C-alpha beads as a LAMMPS data file, in Angstrom:
LAMMPS data file: protein, C-alpha beads

168 atoms
167 bonds

1 atom types
1 bond types

-500.0 500.0 xlo xhi
-500.0 500.0 ylo yhi
-500.0 500.0 zlo zhi

Masses

1 110.0

Atoms # bond

1 1 1 -166.410 -37.851 241.732
2 1 1 -169.234 -35.722 240.309
3 1 1 -171.725 -38.494 241.165
4 1 1 -170.874 -37.988 244.851
5 1 1 -171.182 -34.194 244.707
6 1 1 -174.049 -33.092 246.919
7 1 1 -174.592 -36.541 248.460
8 1 1 -175.833 -36.312 252.059
9 1 1 -173.513 -38.711 253.903
10 1 1 -175.752 -38.673 256.972
11 1 1 -178.551 -40.204 254.888
12 1 1 -176.814 -43.627 254.932
13 1 1 -176.623 -45.547 258.233
14 1 1 -172.991 -46.744 258.090
15 1 1 -171.653 -43.352 257.130
16 1 1 -173.805 -41.556 259.718
17 1 1 -172.711 -43.939 262.497
18 1 1 -169.025 -43.269 261.764
19 1 1 -169.564 -39.533 261.544
20 1 1 -171.371 -39.374 264.871
21 1 1 -168.810 -41.664 266.543
22 1 1 -166.011 -39.353 265.307
23 1 1 -167.828 -36.267 266.566
24 1 1 -168.718 -37.767 269.958
25 1 1 -165.302 -39.356 270.617
26 1 1 -163.372 -36.455 269.058
27 1 1 -161.214 -39.104 267.332
28 1 1 -160.839 -40.555 263.877
29 1 1 -163.576 -43.051 263.026
30 1 1 -163.791 -45.617 260.235
31 1 1 -167.096 -46.624 258.657
32 1 1 -168.314 -50.123 258.008
33 1 1 -168.066 -51.172 254.363
34 1 1 -170.271 -49.170 252.028
35 1 1 -171.102 -48.932 248.330
36 1 1 -169.427 -45.738 247.157
37 1 1 -171.726 -43.236 245.528
38 1 1 -169.185 -42.394 242.836
39 1 1 -168.919 -46.050 241.699
40 1 1 -170.945 -47.281 238.774
41 1 1 -173.916 -49.472 239.633
42 1 1 -172.162 -52.620 238.321
43 1 1 -169.059 -52.085 240.496
44 1 1 -168.954 -54.228 243.626
45 1 1 -165.875 -52.867 245.402
46 1 1 -166.366 -52.132 249.077
47 1 1 -165.593 -48.615 250.173
48 1 1 -164.532 -47.339 253.568
49 1 1 -164.750 -43.776 254.850
50 1 1 -162.499 -42.373 257.536
51 1 1 -163.794 -39.280 259.337
52 1 1 -161.772 -36.795 261.353
53 1 1 -163.954 -34.368 263.349
54 1 1 -163.232 -30.641 263.325
55 1 1 -163.979 -28.340 266.268
56 1 1 -163.860 -24.594 266.692
57 1 1 -162.474 -23.322 269.969
58 1 1 -164.037 -20.272 271.534
59 1 1 -163.513 -18.426 274.778
60 1 1 -166.444 -17.147 276.792
61 1 1 -165.476 -14.318 279.097
62 1 1 -167.526 -14.114 282.257
63 1 1 -165.808 -11.980 284.821
64 1 1 -163.714 -14.244 287.052
65 1 1 -164.865 -17.388 285.208
66 1 1 -163.505 -17.765 281.689
67 1 1 -164.753 -20.814 279.816
68 1 1 -163.237 -22.603 276.838
69 1 1 -165.832 -24.112 274.521
70 1 1 -165.440 -26.526 271.628
71 1 1 -168.105 -26.529 268.929
72 1 1 -168.251 -29.212 266.306
73 1 1 -167.893 -27.606 262.878
74 1 1 -167.576 -30.495 260.442
75 1 1 -165.360 -33.359 259.272
76 1 1 -162.391 -34.051 257.076
77 1 1 -162.801 -37.430 255.453
78 1 1 -160.980 -39.839 253.192
79 1 1 -162.441 -42.485 250.935
80 1 1 -160.787 -45.873 250.392
81 1 1 -161.631 -48.749 248.084
82 1 1 -160.469 -51.683 250.173
83 1 1 -159.664 -53.789 247.092
84 1 1 -157.343 -51.107 245.733
85 1 1 -155.542 -50.610 249.063
86 1 1 -155.066 -54.334 249.800
87 1 1 -154.161 -55.400 246.236
88 1 1 -151.505 -52.693 245.969
89 1 1 -150.078 -53.812 249.316
90 1 1 -150.120 -57.509 248.404
91 1 1 -148.371 -56.797 245.100
92 1 1 -145.364 -55.579 247.094
93 1 1 -145.407 -58.512 249.543
94 1 1 -144.171 -61.605 247.723
95 1 1 -144.944 -64.256 250.323
96 1 1 -148.689 -63.870 250.911
97 1 1 -150.857 -66.102 248.754
98 1 1 -154.276 -65.778 250.420
99 1 1 -155.576 -62.906 252.458
100 1 1 -158.880 -62.006 254.070
101 1 1 -160.181 -59.034 256.127
102 1 1 -163.412 -59.311 258.086
103 1 1 -165.052 -56.497 260.069
104 1 1 -166.194 -58.147 263.296
105 1 1 -167.816 -55.006 264.723
106 1 1 -171.431 -55.519 265.772
107 1 1 -173.580 -58.612 265.391
108 1 1 -173.115 -59.234 261.661
109 1 1 -169.491 -59.716 260.556
110 1 1 -168.780 -58.173 257.144
111 1 1 -166.273 -59.601 254.691
112 1 1 -164.305 -56.598 253.443
113 1 1 -161.718 -58.317 251.280
114 1 1 -160.735 -61.824 250.216
115 1 1 -158.291 -63.138 247.637
116 1 1 -159.858 -65.609 245.175
117 1 1 -158.087 -68.652 246.631
118 1 1 -159.469 -70.399 249.730
119 1 1 -157.474 -70.269 252.923
120 1 1 -155.877 -73.501 254.238
121 1 1 -156.498 -73.378 258.003
122 1 1 -153.307 -75.295 258.752
123 1 1 -151.143 -72.349 257.707
124 1 1 -153.228 -69.283 258.508
125 1 1 -152.077 -66.420 260.694
126 1 1 -155.022 -64.640 262.322
127 1 1 -154.806 -61.296 264.039
128 1 1 -157.690 -59.181 265.354
129 1 1 -157.104 -55.466 265.720
130 1 1 -159.102 -52.406 266.681
131 1 1 -158.828 -49.805 263.939
132 1 1 -160.478 -46.374 264.264
133 1 1 -163.406 -47.796 266.225
134 1 1 -163.870 -50.990 264.155
135 1 1 -162.774 -54.524 265.093
136 1 1 -161.053 -56.179 262.132
137 1 1 -159.759 -59.720 261.742
138 1 1 -156.851 -60.195 259.325
139 1 1 -156.126 -63.675 258.024
140 1 1 -153.089 -64.411 255.868
141 1 1 -151.527 -67.507 254.398
142 1 1 -148.028 -67.621 252.930
143 1 1 -147.349 -69.049 249.481
144 1 1 -146.227 -72.656 248.952
145 1 1 -142.519 -71.737 248.622
146 1 1 -142.535 -70.029 251.979
147 1 1 -144.312 -72.971 253.630
148 1 1 -141.952 -75.516 252.014
149 1 1 -138.896 -73.564 253.179
150 1 1 -139.976 -73.767 256.816
151 1 1 -141.507 -77.257 256.657
152 1 1 -138.207 -78.703 255.442
153 1 1 -136.220 -77.018 258.227
154 1 1 -138.630 -77.928 261.067
155 1 1 -136.994 -81.296 262.012
156 1 1 -133.492 -79.774 262.025
157 1 1 -134.701 -76.748 263.999
158 1 1 -136.432 -79.050 266.509
159 1 1 -133.259 -81.114 266.931
160 1 1 -131.108 -78.012 267.481
161 1 1 -133.552 -76.518 269.984
162 1 1 -133.744 -79.878 271.795
163 1 1 -129.963 -80.098 272.086
164 1 1 -129.734 -76.461 273.195
165 1 1 -132.349 -76.870 275.977
166 1 1 -130.891 -80.243 277.090
167 1 1 -127.387 -78.787 277.415
168 1 1 -128.626 -75.801 279.443

Bonds

1 1 1 2
2 1 2 3
3 1 3 4
4 1 4 5
5 1 5 6
6 1 6 7
7 1 7 8
8 1 8 9
9 1 9 10
10 1 10 11
11 1 11 12
12 1 12 13
13 1 13 14
14 1 14 15
15 1 15 16
16 1 16 17
17 1 17 18
18 1 18 19
19 1 19 20
20 1 20 21
21 1 21 22
22 1 22 23
23 1 23 24
24 1 24 25
25 1 25 26
26 1 26 27
27 1 27 28
28 1 28 29
29 1 29 30
30 1 30 31
31 1 31 32
32 1 32 33
33 1 33 34
34 1 34 35
35 1 35 36
36 1 36 37
37 1 37 38
38 1 38 39
39 1 39 40
40 1 40 41
41 1 41 42
42 1 42 43
43 1 43 44
44 1 44 45
45 1 45 46
46 1 46 47
47 1 47 48
48 1 48 49
49 1 49 50
50 1 50 51
51 1 51 52
52 1 52 53
53 1 53 54
54 1 54 55
55 1 55 56
56 1 56 57
57 1 57 58
58 1 58 59
59 1 59 60
60 1 60 61
61 1 61 62
62 1 62 63
63 1 63 64
64 1 64 65
65 1 65 66
66 1 66 67
67 1 67 68
68 1 68 69
69 1 69 70
70 1 70 71
71 1 71 72
72 1 72 73
73 1 73 74
74 1 74 75
75 1 75 76
76 1 76 77
77 1 77 78
78 1 78 79
79 1 79 80
80 1 80 81
81 1 81 82
82 1 82 83
83 1 83 84
84 1 84 85
85 1 85 86
86 1 86 87
87 1 87 88
88 1 88 89
89 1 89 90
90 1 90 91
91 1 91 92
92 1 92 93
93 1 93 94
94 1 94 95
95 1 95 96
96 1 96 97
97 1 97 98
98 1 98 99
99 1 99 100
100 1 100 101
101 1 101 102
102 1 102 103
103 1 103 104
104 1 104 105
105 1 105 106
106 1 106 107
107 1 107 108
108 1 108 109
109 1 109 110
110 1 110 111
111 1 111 112
112 1 112 113
113 1 113 114
114 1 114 115
115 1 115 116
116 1 116 117
117 1 117 118
118 1 118 119
119 1 119 120
120 1 120 121
121 1 121 122
122 1 122 123
123 1 123 124
124 1 124 125
125 1 125 126
126 1 126 127
127 1 127 128
128 1 128 129
129 1 129 130
130 1 130 131
131 1 131 132
132 1 132 133
133 1 133 134
134 1 134 135
135 1 135 136
136 1 136 137
137 1 137 138
138 1 138 139
139 1 139 140
140 1 140 141
141 1 141 142
142 1 142 143
143 1 143 144
144 1 144 145
145 1 145 146
146 1 146 147
147 1 147 148
148 1 148 149
149 1 149 150
150 1 150 151
151 1 151 152
152 1 152 153
153 1 153 154
154 1 154 155
155 1 155 156
156 1 156 157
157 1 157 158
158 1 158 159
159 1 159 160
160 1 160 161
161 1 161 162
162 1 162 163
163 1 163 164
164 1 164 165
165 1 165 166
166 1 166 167
167 1 167 168
């Protein structure tokens, strides 16, 4: 990480926006995807930075009126390579074949991660979540064995549900 030593994070728009949002909201804030300073120029992995704002509390004594004051003093932050995080997670989950994460925040959606295979829209689960001030869409598709298992049981399941609801 010596390449990142001394880097002014506020000099880059995505980092600065997340830092200011964390400070102003006094909550954890996640940046948009960035090129990490410590990565080699040929590396294309997208990085994310999560900022936690720090505040110093002080008491101002003023006779009958005592004030509590919070002063922003800095941030604690963590760096993530989205490829590393998602690939390590997917290696544990045996049923996901394709996966994609898109940051929908703002006017220009940003693809953060995508497995090499294309998604088949017939079998895609889509979920949009707010995460530390960003709006992310997750799309996942199970592998062929998982799909086949449930496709084969669909007629039987439909028949059983039909009989159950008819009898009730």
